[in-house]
Structures are given as C-alpha cells and as structure tokens.
N, CA, C and O atoms as a GROMACS GRO file, in nm:
protein
  500
    1MET      N    1  -0.906   3.217  -1.263
    1MET     CA    2  -0.823   3.223  -1.294
    1MET      C    3  -0.794   3.260  -1.135
    1MET      O    4  -0.862   3.342  -1.074
    2TRP      N    5  -0.640   3.161  -1.058
    2TRP     CA    6  -0.638   3.263  -0.907
    2TRP      C    7  -0.492   3.316  -0.970
    2TRP      O    8  -0.409   3.255  -1.037
    3ASN      N    9  -0.497   3.498  -0.908
    3ASN     CA   10  -0.394   3.521  -0.969
    3ASN      C   11  -0.329   3.643  -0.869
    3ASN      O   12  -0.302   3.763  -0.875
    4THR      N   13  -0.323   3.539  -0.779
    4THR     CA   14  -0.235   3.635  -0.618
    4THR      C   15  -0.118   3.485  -0.568
    4THR      O   16  -0.130   3.371  -0.613
    5ASN      N   17  -0.053   3.512  -0.509
    5ASN     CA   18   0.030   3.452  -0.437
    5ASN      C   19  -0.058   3.395  -0.296
    5ASN      O   20   0.022   3.359  -0.209
    6ALA      N   21  -0.158   3.385  -0.266
    6ALA     CA   22  -0.184   3.438  -0.127
    6ALA      C   23  -0.261   3.256  -0.095
    6ALA      O   24  -0.374   3.241  -0.141
    7PRO      N   25  -0.218   3.174  -0.044
    7PRO     CA   26  -0.316   3.075  -0.004
    7PRO      C   27  -0.470   3.086   0.015
    7PRO      O   28  -0.540   3.004  -0.044
    8ILE      N   29  -0.515   3.161   0.075
    8ILE     CA   30  -0.651   3.179   0.052
    8ILE      C   31  -0.697   3.339   0.013
    8ILE      O   32  -0.634   3.444   0.027
    9GLY      N   33  -0.813   3.316  -0.032
    9GLY     CA   34  -0.901   3.390  -0.064
    9GLY      C   35  -1.052   3.373  -0.109
    9GLY      O   36  -1.128   3.284  -0.073
   10THR      N   37  -1.078   3.472  -0.189
   10THR     CA   38  -1.236   3.494  -0.232
   10THR      C   39  -1.268   3.466  -0.374
   10THR      O   40  -1.195   3.541  -0.439
   11VAL      N   41  -1.323   3.412  -0.435
   11VAL     CA   42  -1.383   3.379  -0.545
   11VAL      C   43  -1.498   3.390  -0.580
   11VAL      O   44  -1.587   3.314  -0.540
   12CYS      N   45  -1.519   3.513  -0.681
   12CYS     CA   46  -1.654   3.583  -0.698
   12CYS      C   47  -1.690   3.498  -0.844
   12CYS      O   48  -1.596   3.456  -0.912
   13PHE      N   49  -1.848   3.473  -0.894
   13PHE     CA   50  -1.845   3.458  -1.006
   13PHE      C   51  -1.950   3.468  -1.063
   13PHE      O   52  -2.036   3.459  -0.975
   14ASN      N   53  -2.003   3.482  -1.175
   14ASN     CA   54  -2.154   3.522  -1.212
   14ASN      C   55  -2.137   3.429  -1.318
   14ASN      O   56  -2.031   3.373  -1.345
   15PHE      N   57  -2.292   3.409  -1.403
   15PHE     CA   58  -2.310   3.388  -1.488
   15PHE      C   59  -2.407   3.416  -1.586
   15PHE      O   60  -2.517   3.432  -1.534
   16GLU      N   61  -2.408   3.428  -1.719
   16GLU     CA   62  -2.520   3.487  -1.799
   16GLU      C   63  -2.585   3.395  -1.888
   16GLU      O   64  -2.520   3.313  -1.952
   17SER      N   65  -2.752   3.406  -1.897
   17SER     CA   66  -2.786   3.266  -1.968
   17SER      C   67  -2.909   3.355  -2.073
   17SER      O   68  -2.904   3.475  -2.048
   18ASN      N   69  -2.994   3.328  -2.160
   18ASN     CA   70  -3.130   3.370  -2.182
   18ASN      C   71  -3.224   3.472  -2.074
   18ASN      O   72  -3.297   3.567  -2.102
   19CYS      N   73  -3.197   3.422  -1.968
   19CYS     CA   74  -3.280   3.468  -1.866
   19CYS      C   75  -3.192   3.571  -1.819
   19CYS      O   76  -3.244   3.625  -1.721
   20GLY      N   77  -3.086   3.618  -1.847
   20GLY     CA   78  -3.020   3.787  -1.795
   20GLY      C   79  -2.922   3.673  -1.691
   20GLY      O   80  -2.930   3.552  -1.668
   21PRO      N   81  -2.844   3.768  -1.651
   21PRO     CA   82  -2.761   3.733  -1.511
   21PRO      C   83  -2.782   3.673  -1.394
   21PRO      O   84  -2.888   3.691  -1.333
   22SER      N   85  -2.698   3.606  -1.354
   22SER     CA   86  -2.716   3.530  -1.260
   22SER      C   87  -2.692   3.650  -1.134
   22SER      O   88  -2.649   3.764  -1.150
   23PRO      N   89  -2.726   3.596  -1.030
   23PRO     CA   90  -2.624   3.680  -0.893
   23PRO      C   91  -2.497   3.645  -0.882
   23PRO      O   92  -2.461   3.537  -0.927
   24GLU      N   93  -2.426   3.712  -0.833
   24GLU     CA   94  -2.268   3.694  -0.809
   24GLU      C   95  -2.300   3.627  -0.672
   24GLU      O   96  -2.378   3.671  -0.587
   25CYS      N   97  -2.225   3.514  -0.666
   25CYS     CA   98  -2.185   3.441  -0.586
   25CYS      C   99  -2.038   3.417  -0.531
   25CYS      O  100  -1.944   3.384  -0.604
   26CYS      N  101  -2.029   3.438  -0.395
   26CYS     CA  102  -1.885   3.432  -0.420
   26CYS      C  103  -1.810   3.317  -0.255
   26CYS      O  104  -1.852   3.312  -0.139
   27ILE      N  105  -1.722   3.265  -0.305
   27ILE     CA  106  -1.689   3.174  -0.178
   27ILE      C  107  -1.574   3.145  -0.123
   27ILE      O  108  -1.503   3.162  -0.222
   28ASP      N  109  -1.507   3.116  -0.045
   28ASP     CA  110  -1.420   3.120   0.025
   28ASP      C  111  -1.298   3.022  -0.024
   28ASP      O  112  -1.310   2.900  -0.029
   29VAL      N  113  -1.186   3.090  -0.058
   29VAL     CA  114  -1.100   2.939  -0.141
   29VAL      C  115  -0.950   2.886  -0.042
   29VAL      O  116  -0.866   2.975  -0.034
   30GLU      N  117  -0.929   2.816  -0.003
   30GLU     CA  118  -0.815   2.803   0.081
   30GLU      C  119  -0.706   2.732  -0.034
   30GLU      O  120  -0.778   2.650  -0.089
   31ILE      N  121  -0.569   2.722  -0.098
   31ILE     CA  122  -0.487   2.663  -0.171
   31ILE      C  123  -0.422   2.553  -0.069
   31ILE      O  124  -0.343   2.598   0.014
   32VAL      N  125  -0.449   2.410  -0.067
   32VAL     CA  126  -0.362   2.356   0.014
   32VAL      C  127  -0.242   2.286  -0.092
   32VAL      O  128  -0.263   2.223  -0.196
   33PRO      N  129  -0.108   2.318  -0.028
   33PRO     CA  130  -0.017   2.220  -0.164
   33PRO      C  131  -0.003   2.060  -0.101
   33PRO      O  132  -0.036   2.021   0.012
   34SER      N  133   0.045   1.997  -0.190
   34SER     CA  134   0.032   1.882  -0.215
   34SER      C  135   0.139   1.814  -0.148
   34SER      O  136   0.252   1.860  -0.163
   35PRO      N  137   0.119   1.697  -0.064
   35PRO     CA  138   0.184   1.668   0.028
   35PRO      C  139   0.331   1.623  -0.019
   35PRO      O  140   0.336   1.619  -0.142
   36ALA      N  141   0.442   1.590   0.038
   36ALA     CA  142   0.584   1.630   0.037
   36ALA      C  143   0.673   1.565   0.095
   36ALA      O  144   0.764   1.624   0.152
   37PRO      N  145   0.662   1.419   0.091
   37PRO     CA  146   0.720   1.303   0.205
   37PRO      C  147   0.806   1.293   0.116
   37PRO      O  148   0.810   1.311  -0.006
   38ASP      N  149   0.905   1.250   0.227
   38ASP     CA  150   1.081   1.265   0.162
   38ASP      C  151   1.142   1.090   0.241
   38ASP      O  152   1.183   1.075   0.356
   39ALA      N  153   1.133   1.023   0.174
   39ALA     CA  154   1.168   0.864   0.176
   39ALA      C  155   1.324   0.816   0.236
   39ALA      O  156   1.368   0.701   0.247
   40GLY      N  157   1.377   0.924   0.265
   40GLY     CA  158   1.484   0.918   0.274
   40GLY      C  159   1.627   0.879   0.173
   40GLY      O  160   1.639   0.841   0.056
   41PRO      N  161   1.695   0.902   0.248
   41PRO     CA  162   1.846   0.840   0.151
   41PRO      C  163   1.851   0.705   0.143
   41PRO      O  164   1.809   0.613   0.214
   42VAL      N  165   1.934   0.715   0.000
   42VAL     CA  166   1.998   0.578   0.014
   42VAL      C  167   2.076   0.506   0.082
   42VAL      O  168   2.189   0.552   0.101
   43ILE      N  169   2.039   0.363   0.143
   43ILE     CA  170   2.154   0.326   0.227
   43ILE      C  171   2.154   0.180   0.187
   43ILE      O  172   2.091   0.130   0.094
   44SER      N  173   2.226   0.125   0.263
   44SER     CA  174   2.379   0.008   0.236
   44SER      C  175   2.324  -0.038   0.369
   44SER      O  176   2.304   0.054   0.449
   45VAL      N  177   2.296  -0.160   0.410
   45VAL     CA  178   2.330  -0.214   0.520
   45VAL      C  179   2.388  -0.379   0.572
   45VAL      O  180   2.374  -0.467   0.488
   46CYS      N  181   2.428  -0.402   0.656
   46CYS     CA  182   2.444  -0.530   0.660
   46CYS      C  183   2.315  -0.627   0.681
   46CYS      O  184   2.217  -0.572   0.731
   47GLY      N  185   2.306  -0.742   0.653
   47GLY     CA  186   2.177  -0.806   0.731
   47GLY      C  187   2.056  -0.750   0.673
   47GLY      O  188   2.064  -0.668   0.581
   48LEU      N  189   1.957  -0.784   0.717
   48LEU     CA  190   1.814  -0.860   0.621
   48LEU      C  191   1.715  -0.753   0.710
   48LEU      O  192   1.593  -0.750   0.690
   49SER      N  193   1.764  -0.690   0.783
   49SER     CA  194   1.643  -0.551   0.851
   49SER      C  195   1.710  -0.414   0.885
   49SER      O  196   1.821  -0.422   0.936
   50THR      N  197   1.661  -0.290   0.863
   50THR     CA  198   1.699  -0.209   0.919
   50THR      C  199   1.549  -0.099   0.912
   50THR      O  200   1.443  -0.131   0.859
   51SER      N  201   1.575   0.012   0.969
   51SER     CA  202   1.460   0.128   0.979
   51SER      C  203   1.460   0.202   0.869
   51SER      O  204   1.561   0.202   0.799
   52PHE      N  205   1.354   0.272   0.836
   52PHE     CA  206   1.387   0.366   0.717
   52PHE      C  207   1.418   0.505   0.768
   52PHE      O  208   1.398   0.526   0.888
   53GLN      N  209   1.472   0.615   0.680
   53GLN     CA  210   1.563   0.707   0.774
   53GLN      C  211   1.398   0.837   0.673
   53GLN      O  212   1.430   0.956   0.673
   54GLY      N  213   1.264   0.809   0.611
   54GLY     CA  214   1.190   0.918   0.595
   54GLY      C  215   1.153   1.019   0.674
   54GLY      O  216   1.212   1.025   0.782
   55LYS      N  217   1.099   1.073   0.660
   55LYS     CA  218   1.041   1.225   0.694
   55LYS      C  219   0.874   1.218   0.632
   55LYS      O  220   0.845   1.236   0.514
   56LYS      N  221   0.777   1.189   0.740
   56LYS     CA  222   0.641   1.293   0.687
   56LYS      C  223   0.583   1.386   0.655
   56LYS      O  224   0.592   1.466   0.748
   57ASP      N  225   0.532   1.423   0.583
   57ASP     CA  226   0.461   1.541   0.580
   57ASP      C  227   0.310   1.510   0.656
   57ASP      O  228   0.279   1.538   0.772
   58VAL      N  229   0.230   1.444   0.556
   58VAL     CA  230   0.131   1.446   0.630
   58VAL      C  231   0.070   1.292   0.688
   58VAL      O  232  -0.036   1.275   0.748
   59GLY      N  233   0.163   1.195   0.653
   59GLY     CA  234   0.167   1.079   0.683
   59GLY      C  235   0.133   1.025   0.584
   59GLY      O  236   0.047   1.070   0.507
   60GLY      N  237   0.211   0.891   0.566
   60GLY     CA  238   0.163   0.804   0.467
   60GLY      C  239   0.178   0.653   0.481
   60GLY      O  240   0.162   0.591   0.586
   61GLN      N  241   0.214   0.595   0.350
   61GLN     CA  242   0.212   0.407   0.390
   61GLN      C  243   0.343   0.370   0.265
   61GLN      O  244   0.342   0.422   0.154
   62TRP      N  245   0.435   0.285   0.307
   62TRP     CA  246   0.581   0.213   0.279
   62TRP      C  247   0.478   0.155   0.170
   62TRP      O  248   0.359   0.135   0.195
   63THR      N  249   0.532   0.134   0.058
   63THR     CA  250   0.526   0.006  -0.025
   63THR      C  251   0.678  -0.043  -0.104
   63THR      O  252   0.773   0.031  -0.130
   64LYS      N  253   0.670  -0.170  -0.126
   64LYS     CA  254   0.799  -0.191  -0.232
   64LYS      C  255   0.758  -0.178  -0.319
   64LYS      O  256   0.646  -0.226  -0.340
   65ILE      N  257   0.819  -0.110  -0.412
   65ILE     CA  258   0.846  -0.074  -0.567
   65ILE      C  259   0.930  -0.197  -0.644
   65ILE      O  260   0.870  -0.247  -0.739
   66SER      N  261   1.064  -0.253  -0.611
   66SER     CA  262   1.132  -0.332  -0.674
   66SER      C  263   1.214  -0.442  -0.559
   66SER      O  264   1.248  -0.402  -0.448
   67GLY      N  265   1.231  -0.551  -0.595
   67GLY     CA  266   1.343  -0.585  -0.517
   67GLY      C  267   1.332  -0.781  -0.489
   67GLY      O  268   1.223  -0.826  -0.456
   68PRO      N  269   1.446  -0.872  -0.504
   68PRO     CA  270   1.395  -0.922  -0.515
   68PRO      C  271   1.320  -1.047  -0.400
   68PRO      O  272   1.297  -1.152  -0.460
   69GLY      N  273   1.292  -1.052  -0.299
   69GLY     CA  274   1.226  -1.097  -0.206
   69GLY      C  275   1.091  -1.039  -0.136
   69GLY      O  276   1.034  -0.946  -0.193
   70ASN      N  277   1.049  -1.079  -0.042
   70ASN     CA  278   0.899  -1.038   0.031
   70ASN      C  279   0.976  -0.955   0.123
   70ASN      O  280   1.095  -0.976   0.147
   71VAL      N  281   0.881  -0.824   0.196
   71VAL     CA  282   0.919  -0.769   0.250
   71VAL      C  283   0.793  -0.729   0.402
   71VAL      O  284   0.671  -0.722   0.393
   72THR      N  285   0.848  -0.718   0.483
   72THR     CA  286   0.788  -0.734   0.623
   72THR      C  287   0.772  -0.596   0.661
   72THR      O  288   0.872  -0.535   0.621
   73TYR      N  289   0.690  -0.518   0.720
   73TYR     CA  290   0.741  -0.371   0.820
   73TYR      C  291   0.663  -0.348   0.978
   73TYR      O  292   0.546  -0.369   1.010
   74SER      N  293   0.740  -0.314   1.031
   74SER     CA  294   0.661  -0.307   1.168
   74SER      C  295   0.586  -0.216   1.186
   74SER      O  296   0.532  -0.214   1.296
   75ASP      N  297   0.544  -0.075   1.061
   75ASP     CA  298   0.411  -0.072   1.085
   75ASP      C  299   0.430   0.004   0.926
   75ASP      O  300   0.522   0.076   0.887
   76GLN      N  301   0.346  -0.030   0.878
   76GLN     CA  302   0.366   0.057   0.715
   76GLN      C  303   0.350   0.219   0.724
   76GLN      O  304   0.400   0.305   0.651
   77PHE      N  305   0.272   0.232   0.823
   77PHE     CA  306   0.223   0.391   0.806
   77PHE      C  307   0.319   0.447   0.889
   77PHE      O  308   0.297   0.565   0.916
   78ASP      N  309   0.435   0.390   0.945
   78ASP     CA  310   0.543   0.478   1.008
   78ASP      C  311   0.652   0.532   0.919
   78ASP      O  312   0.686   0.459   0.826
   79ASP      N  313   0.712   0.647   0.932
   79ASP     CA  314   0.840   0.720   0.831
   79ASP      C  315   0.935   0.654   0.907
   79ASP      O  316   1.031   0.637   0.833
   80LYS      N  317   0.963   0.599   1.041
   80LYS     CA  318   1.036   0.503   1.065
   80LYS      C  319   1.077   0.374   1.075
   80LYS      O  320   1.168   0.318   1.136
   81SER      N  321   0.965   0.329   0.981
   81SER     CA  322   0.960   0.186   1.050
   81SER      C  323   1.024   0.069   1.014
   81SER      O  324   1.056   0.072   0.895
   82LEU      N  325   1.046  -0.003   1.054
   82LEU     CA  326   1.132  -0.078   1.092
   82LEU      C  327   1.109  -0.227   0.918
   82LEU      O  328   1.007  -0.283   0.876
   83VAL      N  329   1.218  -0.233   0.882
   83VAL     CA  330   1.170  -0.306   0.703
   83VAL      C  331   1.262  -0.445   0.696
   83VAL      O  332   1.384  -0.447   0.712
   84THR      N  333   1.206  -0.522   0.677
   84THR     CA  334   1.260  -0.658   0.732
   84THR      C  335   1.241  -0.750   0.576
   84THR      O  336   1.133  -0.764   0.519
   85VAL      N  337   1.393  -0.815   0.520
   85VAL     CA  338   1.327  -0.821   0.354
   85VAL      C  339   1.348  -0.996   0.380
   85VAL      O  340   1.396  -1.002   0.493
   86ASP      N  341   1.333  -1.145   0.325
   86ASP     CA  342   1.387  -1.244   0.308
   86ASP      C  343   1.510  -1.287   0.241
   86ASP      O  344   1.576  -1.388   0.263
   87GLN      N  345   1.533  -1.167   0.131
   87GLN     CA  346   1.659  -1.239   0.048
   87GLN      C  347   1.764  -1.103   0.104
   87GLN      O  348   1.723  -1.037   0.199
   88TYR      N  349   1.860  -1.075   0.058
   88TYR     CA  350   1.956  -1.009   0.015
   88TYR      C  351   1.963  -0.939  -0.146
   88TYR      O  352   1.984  -0.994  -0.254
   89GLY      N  353   1.936  -0.794  -0.109
   89GLY     CA  354   1.990  -0.756  -0.243
   89GLY      C  355   1.914  -0.643  -0.268
   89GLY      O  356   1.825  -0.638  -0.184
   90THR      N  357   1.910  -0.550  -0.347
   90THR     CA  358   1.853  -0.415  -0.367
   90THR      C  359   1.755  -0.424  -0.384
   90THR      O  360   1.714  -0.511  -0.460
   91TYR      N  361   1.653  -0.316  -0.309
   91TYR     CA  362   1.498  -0.308  -0.299
   91TYR      C  363   1.473  -0.124  -0.273
   91TYR      O  364   1.527  -0.042  -0.199
   92VAL      N  365   1.344  -0.116  -0.393
   92VAL     CA  366   1.322  -0.025  -0.417
   92VAL      C  367   1.183   0.030  -0.322
   92VAL      O  368   1.074  -0.024  -0.342
   93PHE      N  369   1.198   0.133  -0.227
   93PHE     CA  370   1.050   0.138  -0.160
   93PHE      C  371   1.013   0.290  -0.168
   93PHE      O  372   1.079   0.392  -0.146
   94GLY      N  373   0.850   0.262  -0.221
   94GLY     CA  374   0.809   0.439  -0.203
   94GLY      C  375   0.740   0.462  -0.068
   94GLY      O  376   0.699   0.360  -0.013
   95TYR      N  377   0.724   0.566  -0.011
   95TYR     CA  378   0.633   0.612   0.074
   95TYR      C  379   0.530   0.728   0.037
   95TYR      O  380   0.562   0.847   0.039
   96THR      N  381   0.415   0.685   0.007
   96THR     CA  382   0.319   0.791  -0.053
   96THR      C  383   0.217   0.853   0.046
   96THR      O  384   0.174   0.809   0.153
   97GLU      N  385   0.194   0.953  -0.012
   97GLU     CA  386   0.097   1.100   0.113
   97GLU      C  387  -0.016   1.121   0.036
   97GLU      O  388  -0.012   1.087  -0.082
   98THR      N  389  -0.083   1.156   0.068
   98THR     CA  390  -0.217   1.179   0.008
   98THR      C  391  -0.285   1.295   0.128
   98THR      O  392  -0.313   1.298   0.247
   99ARG      N  393  -0.290   1.376   0.019
   99ARG     CA  394  -0.399   1.521   0.072
   99ARG      C  395  -0.467   1.559  -0.005
   99ARG      O  396  -0.444   1.586  -0.123
  100LEU      N  397  -0.580   1.568   0.065
  100LEU     CA  398  -0.755   1.600  -0.038
  100LEU      C  399  -0.704   1.539  -0.198
  100LEU      O  400  -0.706   1.599  -0.305
  101GLY      N  401  -0.684   1.473  -0.184
  101GLY     CA  402  -0.701   1.412  -0.359
  101GLY      C  403  -0.552   1.369  -0.401
  101GLY      O  404  -0.518   1.260  -0.448
  102CYS      N  405  -0.469   1.482  -0.372
  102CYS     CA  406  -0.346   1.459  -0.448
  102CYS      C  407  -0.278   1.394  -0.296
  102CYS      O  408  -0.273   1.417  -0.175
  103ILE      N  409  -0.208   1.253  -0.452
  103ILE     CA  410  -0.090   1.178  -0.415
  103ILE      C  411   0.024   1.206  -0.454
  103ILE      O  412   0.062   1.227  -0.569
  104THR      N  413   0.113   1.209  -0.311
  104THR     CA  414   0.236   1.240  -0.386
  104THR      C  415   0.327   1.124  -0.322
  104THR      O  416   0.310   1.092  -0.204
  105THR      N  417   0.448   1.048  -0.422
  105THR     CA  418   0.486   0.978  -0.366
  105THR      C  419   0.641   0.984  -0.393
  105THR      O  420   0.673   1.010  -0.509
  106ASP      N  421   0.774   0.958  -0.270
  106ASP     CA  422   0.931   0.958  -0.284
  106ASP      C  423   0.948   0.772  -0.310
  106ASP      O  424   0.866   0.680  -0.300
  107SER      N  425   1.068   0.774  -0.340
  107SER     CA  426   1.128   0.647  -0.316
  107SER      C  427   1.234   0.673  -0.253
  107SER      O  428   1.284   0.785  -0.256
  108THR      N  429   1.303   0.534  -0.163
  108THR     CA  430   1.437   0.532  -0.188
  108THR      C  431   1.478   0.414  -0.220
  108THR      O  432   1.394   0.341  -0.273
  109THR      N  433   1.647   0.350  -0.192
  109THR     CA  434   1.666   0.242  -0.248
  109THR      C  435   1.745   0.181  -0.104
  109THR      O  436   1.779   0.263  -0.019
  110ILE      N  437   1.773   0.026  -0.081
  110ILE     CA  438   1.813   0.010   0.024
  110ILE      C  439   1.881  -0.086  -0.031
  110ILE      O  440   1.828  -0.161  -0.112
  111ASN      N  441   1.988  -0.096  -0.001
  111ASN     CA  442   2.116  -0.230   0.002
  111ASN      C  443   2.151  -0.337   0.125
  111ASN      O  444   2.217  -0.322   0.228
  112PHE      N  445   2.083  -0.445   0.074
  112PHE     CA  446   2.044  -0.544   0.233
  112PHE      C  447   2.179  -0.604   0.158
  112PHE      O  448   2.174  -0.647   0.043
  113ASN      N  449   2.303  -0.602   0.242
  113ASN     CA  450   2.385  -0.721   0.216
  113ASN      C  451   2.418  -0.823   0.315
  113ASN      O  452   2.388  -0.811   0.434
  114ASP      N  453   2.475  -0.915   0.272
  114ASP     CA  454   2.517  -0.995   0.335
  114ASP      C  455   2.610  -1.009   0.435
  114ASP      O  456   2.719  -0.986   0.382
  115THR      N  457   2.626  -1.035   0.560
  115THR     CA  458   2.763  -1.011   0.652
  115THR      C  459   2.820  -1.105   0.645
  115THR      O  460   2.797  -1.225   0.655
  116PRO      N  461   2.976  -0.985   0.606
  116PRO     CA  462   3.060  -1.096   0.545
  116PRO      C  463   3.143  -1.168   0.694
  116PRO      O  464   3.172  -1.110   0.799
  117THR      N  465   3.163  -1.299   0.660
  117THR     CA  466   3.182  -1.355   0.768
  117THR      C  467   3.374  -1.422   0.734
  117THR      O  468   3.414  -1.428   0.617
  118GLN      N  469   3.439  -1.451   0.817
  118GLN     CA  470   3.592  -1.487   0.807
  118GLN      C  471   3.650  -1.610   0.865
  118GLN      O  472   3.676  -1.633   0.983
  119LYS      N  473   3.665  -1.682   0.768
  119LYS     CA  474   3.705  -1.832   0.734
  119LYS      C  475   3.836  -1.795   0.787
  119LYS      O  476   3.891  -1.696   0.740
  120CYS      N  477   3.886  -1.856   0.870
  120CYS     CA  478   4.061  -1.861   0.909
  120CYS      C  479   4.072  -2.037   0.919
  120CYS      O  480   3.990  -2.120   0.958
  121SER      N  481   4.231  -2.053   0.857
  121SER     CA  482   4.287  -2.191   0.887
  121SER      C  483   4.419  -2.212   0.884
  121SER      O  484   4.493  -2.167   0.796
  122LYS      N  485   4.452  -2.277   0.972
  122LYS     CA  486   4.625  -2.250   1.039
  122LYS      C  487   4.686  -2.225   0.890
  122LYS      O  488   4.645  -2.261   0.780
  123LEU      N  489   4.792  -2.152   0.929
  123LEU     CA  490   4.852  -2.124   0.821
  123LEU      C  491   5.026  -2.202   0.881
  123LEU      O  492   5.080  -2.222   0.989
  124TYR      N  493   5.068  -2.230   0.696
  124TYR     CA  494   5.188  -2.298   0.796
  124TYR      C  495   5.318  -2.251   0.718
  124TYR      O  496   5.324  -2.258   0.595
  125LEU      N  497   5.414  -2.207   0.791
  125LEU     CA  498   5.517  -2.142   0.673
  125LEU      C  499   5.639  -2.246   0.676
  125LEU      O  500   5.736  -2.230   0.601
   0.00000   0.00000   0.00000
C-alpha cells in the first residue's frame, strides 16, 4: 500500500515460505498520473470544416464518436487539427491519450451549420 503523497518512493518487500523468509527486496517506484486530454469547448460553426480547440497532455488521437456524415482530419494526432465533414449536423469527437497503459478520452461537440443565404426578390408597394 502506498501511504505517501510523494510521486516517487521506494517499496520494500519480502515473503515467507516453508523455507523461511526471503531477503528484503526494494524497488524504486514513480507514480505517473493518467493523461489529461482536453478536447476543447462545444462550438458551432457555419460550414463543413473547422479546427479543433483541444489541448494535449501527452498527445493523442481524434475519433468520431457520433454524427451524420463522414469525417476527415488534416492530422488525426494534432490537438488543433482541421476537421472536415461531408454533412451538416451535430458531431461528437473524442481525443484519446495513452500513458503507460492508462487511457483517457475527453469529448467535444461541434455543430456544423449550413451557411445562411439571402434570396431577395423585387418588392412592389
């Protein structure tokens, strides 16, 4: 059991068997925190592309969690990657990082909206 708040320490142990106790063995241990990716805020954009506003901790990878269309990334491993979709709608993306076997994912929602157009005709009074 680790009973200190220090991220680095030494753990010593031994065991007992029918042949008596083993010699004590000590190993240095460093506790490394799980990665802490930040996928960025929920955003709404006009058009079919935007850049992610994520912040990497150790570096990770973007994936589409949900959304109506196909997705392409300028660089799937860049926390600020350009993302392009082929259909308007609401998409949820995950940014996943891995450190020493610990995996953490943060998600963000991006609303891709059609750009409004103005159609004017003559007005007769």
